[in-house]
Backbone as numpy.savetxt, mean C-alpha at the origin, in Angstrom:
# Nx Ny Nz CAx CAy CAz Cx Cy Cz
10.52 -24.27 -10.43 10.03 -23.84 -12.14 9.04 -22.62 -11.77
9.48 -21.32 -12.30 8.78 -20.28 -12.05 7.44 -20.17 -12.91
6.32 -20.03 -12.15 4.82 -20.04 -12.92 5.27 -19.10 -13.96
4.67 -19.56 -15.24 4.50 -18.74 -16.61 3.97 -17.24 -16.12
2.96 -17.31 -15.45 2.25 -15.76 -15.27 3.34 -14.75 -14.91
4.39 -15.28 -14.42 5.42 -14.11 -14.05 6.62 -14.12 -15.09
6.48 -14.32 -16.17 7.74 -14.61 -17.15 8.00 -12.90 -17.65
6.65 -12.25 -17.72 7.26 -10.87 -18.46 8.28 -9.82 -16.96
8.12 -10.56 -16.09 9.07 -9.74 -15.12 10.04 -10.53 -14.76
10.26 -11.92 -14.45 11.54 -12.44 -14.36 12.47 -12.35 -15.48
11.62 -12.30 -16.74 12.93 -11.89 -17.74 13.64 -10.70 -17.51
13.04 -9.75 -16.33 13.78 -8.52 -15.93 15.33 -8.79 -15.23
16.42 -8.69 -15.57 17.58 -9.18 -14.63 17.50 -8.14 -13.42
16.77 -7.52 -13.37 16.72 -6.51 -12.02 15.63 -7.50 -11.29
15.05 -8.29 -11.51 14.10 -9.40 -10.90 14.31 -10.77 -10.94
14.67 -11.40 -12.22 14.81 -12.68 -12.25 13.96 -13.49 -11.19
14.55 -14.98 -11.42 14.11 -16.03 -10.62 14.32 -15.36 -9.05
15.41 -15.20 -8.93 15.64 -15.18 -7.36 14.76 -13.90 -7.20
14.51 -12.85 -7.53 13.42 -11.81 -6.90 12.36 -12.59 -6.97
12.02 -13.45 -7.93 10.34 -13.88 -7.76 10.43 -14.66 -6.55
11.49 -15.36 -6.04 11.27 -16.07 -5.23 11.61 -15.21 -3.79
11.82 -14.38 -3.98 11.86 -13.27 -2.78 10.30 -12.75 -2.65
9.77 -12.62 -3.77 8.05 -11.76 -3.56 7.32 -13.22 -3.15
7.39 -14.27 -3.35 6.58 -15.41 -2.82 6.62 -15.54 -1.62
8.01 -15.33 -1.04 8.23 -15.33 0.71 7.80 -13.98 1.23
7.58 -13.19 0.45 7.59 -11.85 1.19 6.11 -12.02 1.75
6.02 -11.23 3.13 4.62 -10.99 3.71 4.34 -9.18 4.18
3.21 -8.80 3.05 2.93 -7.47 3.19 1.51 -7.25 3.53
1.67 -5.96 4.41 0.19 -5.86 4.68 -0.28 -4.61 4.43
-1.31 -4.60 3.87 -1.81 -3.49 3.47 -2.70 -2.60 4.35
-2.54 -1.64 4.49 -3.66 -0.57 5.96 -4.47 -0.26 4.92
-6.08 -0.47 4.93 -6.97 0.05 3.99 -6.75 -0.25 2.89
-8.40 -0.76 2.21 -8.34 -1.42 1.01 -9.12 -0.29 0.54
-9.20 1.00 0.52 -9.68 1.82 -0.37 -9.36 2.21 -1.78
-9.21 3.77 -1.80 -8.44 3.75 -3.17 -7.13 3.44 -3.67
-6.07 3.79 -2.51 -4.88 3.24 -2.55 -4.72 1.84 -2.59
-5.25 1.25 -1.39 -5.01 -0.25 -1.37 -5.85 -1.05 -2.32
-6.82 -0.84 -3.14 -7.02 -1.25 -4.09 -6.23 -1.53 -4.92
-5.50 -0.63 -5.37 -4.48 -0.79 -6.65 -3.47 -1.65 -6.11
-2.72 -0.89 -4.83 -1.19 -1.40 -4.54 -1.70 -2.96 -4.30
-2.91 -3.48 -3.74 -3.05 -4.92 -3.34 -3.05 -5.65 -4.68
-3.93 -4.96 -5.98 -3.83 -5.68 -6.68 -2.83 -6.11 -7.67
-1.91 -5.01 -8.01 -0.71 -5.12 -8.18 0.14 -6.22 -7.48
0.49 -6.21 -6.10 1.14 -7.25 -5.66 0.39 -8.46 -5.53
-0.69 -8.68 -5.24 -1.07 -10.05 -5.89 -0.84 -10.50 -7.30
-1.08 -9.80 -7.92 -0.71 -9.97 -9.76 0.84 -10.25 -9.76
1.66 -9.82 -8.85 3.19 -9.94 -9.23 3.67 -11.16 -8.43
2.70 -11.81 -7.43 3.15 -12.66 -6.77 3.70 -12.94 -5.37
3.41 -11.68 -4.76 3.52 -11.81 -3.11 3.17 -12.72 -2.77
3.77 -13.25 -1.61 3.38 -14.61 -1.03 2.22 -14.40 -0.18
2.36 -13.34 0.56 1.15 -13.29 1.79 1.03 -12.05 1.67
-0.31 -11.45 1.71 -1.19 -10.29 1.54 -1.89 -10.06 2.73
-1.66 -9.19 3.63 -2.97 -8.87 4.87 -3.30 -7.88 4.60
-4.54 -7.79 4.81 -5.64 -6.72 4.58 -6.20 -6.29 5.80
-6.13 -4.88 6.25 -6.79 -4.27 7.39 -8.25 -3.24 6.71
-9.00 -3.33 7.03 -9.81 -2.52 6.92 -11.36 -2.91 7.70
-12.18 -1.93 8.25 -13.06 -2.15 9.00 -14.47 -1.60 8.31
-14.29 -1.33 7.17 -15.41 -0.65 6.46 -16.10 -1.53 5.56
-17.35 -1.11 5.27 -18.02 -1.93 4.20 -17.87 -1.06 2.71
-18.14 -1.78 1.82 -18.41 -1.12 0.27 -19.70 -0.19 0.13
-19.10 1.23 -0.02 -20.40 2.21 -0.26 -20.50 2.50 -1.55
-21.49 2.96 -1.99 -21.63 3.53 -3.47 -20.56 4.47 -4.04
-20.48 5.44 -3.19 -19.56 6.54 -3.61 -18.01 5.88 -3.65
-17.94 4.52 -3.22 -16.51 4.27 -3.24 -16.15 3.80 -4.48
-17.02 3.14 -5.45 -16.92 2.39 -7.10 -16.05 3.49 -7.75
-16.28 4.69 -7.57 -15.57 5.83 -8.37 -13.77 5.55 -8.45
-13.36 5.19 -7.51 -12.09 5.15 -7.63 -11.37 3.65 -6.47
-12.24 2.90 -6.15 -11.89 1.61 -5.48 -12.32 0.65 -6.15
-11.20 0.43 -6.94 -11.59 -0.71 -8.27 -11.55 -1.94 -7.88
-11.21 -2.41 -6.63 -11.62 -3.93 -6.31 -12.99 -4.18 -6.35
-13.91 -3.22 -6.32 -15.16 -3.75 -5.75 -16.15 -3.11 -7.14
-17.29 -4.44 -6.87 -18.32 -3.70 -8.11 -19.64 -3.36 -7.62
-20.31 -3.19 -8.02 -21.91 -2.41 -7.70 -22.32 -3.97 -6.57
-22.05 -5.19 -7.10 -22.80 -6.43 -6.24 -22.44 -6.07 -4.83
-20.81 -5.51 -4.45 -20.07 -5.62 -3.47 -21.02 -4.62 -2.44
-21.69 -3.77 -2.44 -22.28 -2.57 -1.95 -22.76 -3.17 -0.97
-22.64 -2.59 0.53 -22.88 -3.05 1.80 -21.93 -4.20 2.57
-21.20 -5.22 1.74 -20.28 -6.08 2.26 -19.24 -5.38 2.59
-18.48 -6.09 3.46 -17.28 -5.79 4.39 -16.03 -5.79 3.58
-15.37 -4.58 3.09 -14.31 -4.37 2.31 -13.24 -5.64 2.15
-12.61 -6.14 3.38 -11.58 -7.21 3.48 -12.31 -8.61 2.91
-13.40 -8.71 3.02 -14.14 -9.95 2.11 -14.12 -9.78 0.96
-14.63 -8.52 0.25 -14.64 -8.57 -1.25 -13.48 -8.64 -1.53
-12.19 -7.82 -0.95 -11.12 -7.76 -1.96 -10.50 -8.96 -1.65
-10.53 -9.91 -0.50 -9.80 -11.06 -0.45 -10.39 -12.00 -1.57
-11.86 -12.20 -2.06 -12.02 -12.80 -2.84 -11.67 -12.34 -4.40
-11.72 -10.98 -4.74 -11.32 -10.63 -5.95 -9.89 -10.75 -6.06
-9.07 -10.52 -5.08 -7.47 -10.55 -5.27 -7.11 -12.16 -5.44
-8.11 -13.11 -4.70 -7.59 -14.51 -4.96 -8.06 -14.93 -6.34
-8.75 -14.51 -6.70 -9.22 -14.89 -8.53 -8.35 -14.03 -9.40
-7.27 -13.38 -9.16 -6.29 -12.63 -9.76 -5.22 -13.55 -9.56
-4.66 -14.20 -8.61 -3.75 -14.98 -8.08 -4.13 -16.01 -7.08
-4.57 -17.18 -7.21 -5.07 -18.12 -6.51 -3.52 -18.50 -5.22
-2.64 -18.22 -5.84 -1.16 -18.66 -5.08 -1.02 -17.81 -4.23
-1.42 -16.51 -4.09 -1.22 -15.65 -2.70 -2.05 -15.61 -1.96
-1.70 -16.11 -0.34 -2.05 -16.15 0.78 -2.74 -14.84 1.16
-4.26 -14.91 1.14 -4.36 -13.94 1.61 -5.26 -13.80 3.31
-4.78 -12.90 4.22 -5.12 -12.68 5.43 -5.88 -11.54 5.55
-7.14 -11.91 6.16 -7.95 -10.54 6.67 -8.03 -10.09 7.87
-7.84 -8.73 7.96 -8.06 -8.37 9.54 -9.18 -7.54 9.50
-10.28 -7.96 9.74 -11.99 -6.84 9.83 -11.72 -5.96 10.37
-10.85 -5.06 11.09 -11.01 -4.12 12.27 -10.09 -2.85 11.76
-10.34 -1.93 12.86 -9.64 -0.66 12.45 -8.24 -0.77 13.45
-7.59 -0.04 12.74 -5.81 -0.41 12.99 -5.95 1.15 14.27
-5.48 1.09 15.19 -5.04 1.92 16.05 -3.60 1.79 17.06
-3.30 2.70 17.56 -2.42 3.00 18.40 -2.00 1.68 19.17
-3.16 1.17 19.60 -3.13 0.11 20.52 -3.08 -1.08 19.70
-3.19 -1.07 18.67 -3.33 -2.92 17.98 -2.30 -2.81 17.06
-1.66 -1.68 16.41 -0.99 -1.50 15.24 0.06 -2.45 15.19
0.89 -2.57 16.61 2.25 -3.35 16.80 1.92 -4.99 16.46
0.64 -5.38 17.12 0.20 -6.86 17.04 -0.08 -7.03 15.40
-0.94 -6.10 14.91 -1.07 -6.47 13.47 0.20 -6.46 12.40
0.93 -5.63 12.63 2.34 -5.48 12.14 3.07 -6.48 12.21
3.46 -6.99 12.90 4.52 -7.80 13.68 4.72 -9.22 12.70
3.66 -10.07 12.24 3.84 -10.93 11.70 4.39 -10.64 10.25
4.48 -9.38 9.78 4.57 -8.82 8.20 6.29 -7.98 8.01
6.25 -8.45 6.85 7.62 -7.86 6.67 7.84 -6.41 6.13
6.81 -5.72 5.66 6.75 -4.52 5.07 5.29 -4.20 5.23
5.06 -2.56 5.29 3.52 -2.19 5.20 3.21 -1.10 4.54
2.36 -1.15 3.90 2.01 -0.27 2.84 0.80 0.42 3.44
0.56 1.89 3.39 -0.29 2.72 3.93 -1.14 3.29 2.70
-2.70 2.42 3.41 -3.59 2.84 2.53 -4.74 3.48 3.28
-4.37 4.21 4.13 -5.27 4.80 5.25 -5.76 5.94 4.70
-6.96 6.52 5.23 -7.66 8.08 4.64 -7.62 8.88 6.16
-7.03 8.63 7.01 -6.64 9.82 8.20 -5.37 9.65 8.88
-4.91 10.63 9.35 -3.53 10.69 9.87 -3.35 10.29 11.01
-4.18 9.89 11.98 -4.08 9.27 13.12 -3.70 7.73 12.84
-4.24 7.26 12.10 -4.05 5.80 11.75 -2.39 5.74 10.87
-2.04 6.85 10.28 -0.86 6.49 9.47 0.31 6.68 10.91
-0.18 7.58 11.68 0.81 8.01 12.93 1.13 6.74 13.56
-0.36 5.89 13.89 0.21 4.48 14.54 0.73 3.59 13.67
0.46 3.64 12.57 1.43 2.61 11.43 2.94 2.74 11.55
3.00 4.19 11.57 4.77 4.88 11.13 5.28 4.42 12.90
4.63 4.61 13.81 5.32 4.64 15.16 5.45 2.81 15.52
4.59 1.93 15.17 4.39 0.83 15.11 5.64 0.29 14.16
5.87 0.71 13.07 7.02 0.13 12.42 8.22 0.77 12.58
8.20 1.82 13.23 9.99 2.43 13.69 10.34 1.49 14.80
9.30 0.94 15.72 9.74 0.14 16.90 9.61 -1.38 16.56
9.29 -1.40 15.41 9.35 -2.85 14.82 10.64 -2.99 13.71
11.05 -2.05 13.25 11.97 -1.80 12.01 11.19 -2.41 11.20
9.99 -2.45 11.04 9.47 -2.61 9.41 9.53 -1.34 8.51
9.95 -1.61 7.23 9.60 -0.56 6.33 8.16 0.08 5.78
8.23 1.21 5.68 6.58 1.83 6.02 6.42 2.42 4.53
5.68 2.26 3.62 5.48 2.91 2.57 4.40 3.60 2.51
4.64 4.90 2.81 3.55 5.97 3.03 3.02 6.61 1.62
1.65 6.65 1.88 1.14 7.02 0.64 0.07 8.09 1.06
-0.29 9.22 0.24 -1.36 10.32 0.74 -1.79 10.68 -0.44
-3.00 10.95 -0.97 -3.84 11.79 -2.08 -4.72 12.80 -1.61
-4.81 13.70 -2.54 -5.92 14.73 -2.37 -6.15 15.30 -4.06
-7.62 15.22 -4.31 -7.42 16.00 -5.66 -6.99 15.23 -6.76
-5.95 16.16 -7.30 -5.04 15.73 -8.40 -3.93 15.67 -8.17
-3.53 15.17 -6.76 -2.11 15.47 -6.41 -1.79 14.33 -5.32
-0.29 13.41 -5.21 -0.19 12.47 -4.34 1.00 12.72 -3.99
1.41 11.65 -2.91 2.96 11.55 -2.64 3.13 10.15 -1.79
4.42 9.64 -1.85 4.96 8.58 -1.74 6.09 8.78 -0.65
6.51 7.99 0.14 7.80 7.83 0.40 7.87 6.38 1.32
9.33 6.26 1.16 9.35 5.20 2.38 10.29 5.33 3.60
9.63 5.17 4.65 9.87 5.37 5.98 10.01 4.41 6.96
11.08 4.67 8.03 10.78 3.81 8.97 12.09 2.75 8.27
12.90 2.52 7.61 13.48 1.71 6.97 14.84 1.82 7.60
15.52 0.84 8.12 16.78 0.45 9.04 16.83 1.92 9.85
16.11 2.30 10.79 16.14 3.47 11.78 16.17 4.78 10.97
15.40 4.69 9.74 15.44 6.17 9.11 14.27 6.96 9.39
13.72 7.97 8.68 12.62 8.81 9.21 11.29 8.32 9.41
10.71 8.95 10.04 9.39 8.29 10.50 8.47 9.56 9.92
7.06 9.26 10.19 6.08 10.23 9.92 6.11 11.29 10.45
6.05 11.23 11.73 6.39 12.59 12.88 7.44 13.43 12.28
8.86 13.06 11.67 9.64 13.74 11.23 9.24 14.77 9.93
8.19 14.10 9.37 7.33 15.00 8.07 6.53 15.96 8.61
5.68 15.35 9.38 4.60 16.58 9.85 4.20 16.78 11.29
5.08 15.73 11.94 4.68 15.99 13.62 3.49 15.37 13.72
3.10 15.52 15.06 1.63 14.92 15.83 0.30 15.28 15.14
0.78 16.35 14.61 -0.66 16.87 14.41 -0.97 16.76 12.70
-1.91 16.36 12.10 -2.72 16.04 10.87 -2.03 17.46 10.02
-1.47 17.21 8.80 -1.28 18.70 8.05 -2.22 19.00 7.18
-3.51 18.04 7.15 -4.39 18.53 6.33 -5.33 17.51 6.69
-6.88 18.28 6.21 -7.89 16.99 6.60 -7.77 16.11 6.00
-8.54 15.00 6.59 -8.63 13.41 6.40 -9.19 13.43 5.14
-8.53 12.28 4.17 -8.91 11.73 2.59 -10.30 12.10 2.56
-10.93 11.40 3.68 -12.60 10.89 3.64 -13.12 12.36 3.63
-12.65 13.39 3.42 -13.66 14.49 3.89 -12.91 15.21 2.59
-12.18 14.83 1.63 -11.65 15.59 0.29 -12.28 15.07 -0.96
-12.27 15.78 -1.89 -12.41 15.13 -3.08 -11.32 14.81 -3.77
-11.11 13.72 -4.61 -10.17 12.99 -5.43 -10.81 12.56 -6.41
-10.03 12.73 -7.73 -10.46 11.87 -8.92 -9.90 10.43 -8.99
-10.59 9.56 -9.53 -10.32 8.37 -9.60 -8.79 7.82 -9.57
-8.31 8.46 -10.75 -7.29 8.06 -11.49 -5.91 8.52 -10.20
-6.41 9.46 -9.34 -5.05 9.91 -8.43 -4.75 8.43 -7.71
-5.46 8.32 -6.67 -5.23 6.64 -6.33 -4.31 5.72 -7.28
-4.92 5.64 -8.36 -4.48 4.74 -9.26 -2.98 5.18 -9.55
-2.31 6.34 -9.92 -1.19 6.77 -10.26 -0.32 6.19 -8.73
-0.82 7.12 -7.65 0.24 6.85 -6.69 -0.18 5.40 -5.81
-0.82 4.78 -5.70 -1.21 3.28 -5.62 -0.21 2.39 -6.20
0.04 2.85 -7.66 0.93 1.98 -8.43 2.44 2.39 -8.48
2.65 3.79 -7.63 4.10 3.83 -7.21 4.61 3.16 -5.77
3.42 3.18 -5.07 3.71 2.41 -3.90 3.71 0.84 -4.08
3.11 0.40 -4.90 3.46 -1.32 -5.19 4.71 -1.21 -5.53
5.42 -0.19 -6.55 6.76 -0.28 -7.24 7.92 -0.38 -6.17
7.31 0.69 -5.02 8.53 0.38 -3.94 8.56 -0.84 -3.47
7.13 -1.63 -3.08 7.28 -2.85 -2.73 8.27 -3.68 -3.39
8.36 -3.88 -4.53 8.68 -4.54 -5.57 10.27 -4.22 -5.43
10.54 -3.06 -5.59 12.19 -2.47 -5.25 12.79 -3.00 -3.78
11.91 -3.08 -2.93 12.40 -3.22 -1.39 12.59 -4.61 -1.23
11.62 -5.43 -1.72 11.56 -6.84 -1.84 12.76 -7.85 -2.71
13.01 -7.34 -3.98 14.06 -7.77 -4.88 15.16 -6.83 -4.99
15.17 -5.60 -4.54 16.72 -5.08 -4.16 17.18 -4.43 -5.36
16.15 -4.08 -5.93 16.54 -3.25 -7.46 16.30 -1.59 -7.13
16.78 -0.77 -8.12 16.65 0.62 -8.30 16.87 1.42 -7.16
16.27 2.42 -6.81 16.41 3.33 -5.86 15.08 3.64 -5.04
14.65 2.66 -4.27 13.70 3.17 -3.66 13.52 4.41 -2.73
12.25 5.10 -2.39 12.34 6.41 -1.89 12.62 6.28 -0.56
13.76 5.51 -0.22 14.00 5.87 1.25 14.28 6.96 2.07
13.74 7.60 2.64 13.90 8.64 3.36 13.79 9.96 2.34
13.04 9.82 1.23 12.57 10.66 0.27 11.28 10.82 -0.10
10.99 11.69 -0.45 9.25 12.34 -0.72 9.14 12.50 -2.12
8.23 11.63 -2.62 7.83 11.78 -4.01 6.33 12.64 -4.38
6.36 13.78 -4.92 5.22 14.54 -5.01 4.65 14.42 -6.58
3.43 14.13 -6.82 2.96 14.17 -8.16 1.88 15.05 -8.51
1.55 16.07 -9.32 0.88 16.81 -9.39 0.35 16.74 -10.74
-0.61 16.05 -10.85 -1.30 15.41 -11.99 -2.21 16.50 -12.91
-2.33 17.45 -12.31 -2.82 18.87 -13.39 -1.99 19.11 -14.34
-0.86 19.07 -14.05 0.23 19.73 -15.01 1.25 18.29 -15.55
0.84 17.33 -14.64 1.82 16.20 -15.11 3.24 16.31 -14.15
3.80 17.13 -13.25 4.91 17.35 -12.72 4.83 16.11 -11.74
6.10 15.75 -11.48 6.81 15.21 -10.45 8.31 15.55 -9.78
8.18 15.72 -8.42 9.34 16.17 -7.85 9.69 15.38 -6.77
10.97 15.08 -6.31 11.79 14.23 -5.11 12.37 15.01 -4.61
11.87 15.18 -2.99 12.82 15.64 -2.07 13.44 14.49 -1.08
14.71 14.97 -0.56 15.48 14.52 0.60 14.32 14.88 1.98
14.61 14.05 2.54 13.67 14.29 4.19 14.64 14.45 5.13
C-alpha cells in the first residue's frame, strides 16, 4: 500500500506505484547541502527517495540563510549535515538519512559515491565537481551536475552509461570563480535545485527526457532557458 502522502504523484501514469517503489529503493548522494543541496534534498525527501546521503564539512553561517532554505537562525554555528538531517527527517521520517560530515576530495570521492545509485551536485567549487564527475565516470553512476551564479544557472546529466563527463564541458580548469566568491539571489538555487531534483525523478522512475549529455541553461533576468547538446 503506497503512503497517502505520495498520492498526487503516484496518480500520474509516468510515476505510478511502480515508480514510487523505485524511488523508495533508490539511494541518492547529495554533495553539498548549501543553496542547491537544500532544495534538491528537500524535494527528494518529500518525494520519497529511500536513502539520502548528505556530504558537507561546513557549519551554518548567518550569510547562508538568504538562500539555504533548510536552515533557521537557531542552526547558525551547527554542522550543516546535522541540521539538514534533522529537518529532512521531519519532512519524511521514512527516508533514511546518511550523513558524511567531511570534505569530498579526489581521494575519497569513490568511497563516498560507491554505495549510491546516483549523485546530485550541490558543490560550490570546481575541484569538488571534477572529483565527483571523475568518480561517477569510473563507477558508472549518473551525475546530476548543477551550477549557479547571480541570476542564472545550468543543469546537465553526465556520466550516464559512459556518456559525457565534466571535463568534456570545461576541461581540468575552472571556467569561472568558485560559487562561494560570487553573488547570487536566493531564488536562483531554488529554481536550479528543483530542476536537478526533477532529473533524479526522471532517471529513477524512467519518464520524460532527462538532460543526459545535454546542458540546460536558465537566465532568470529575462526568464529565458535553452538546452544544448554536449
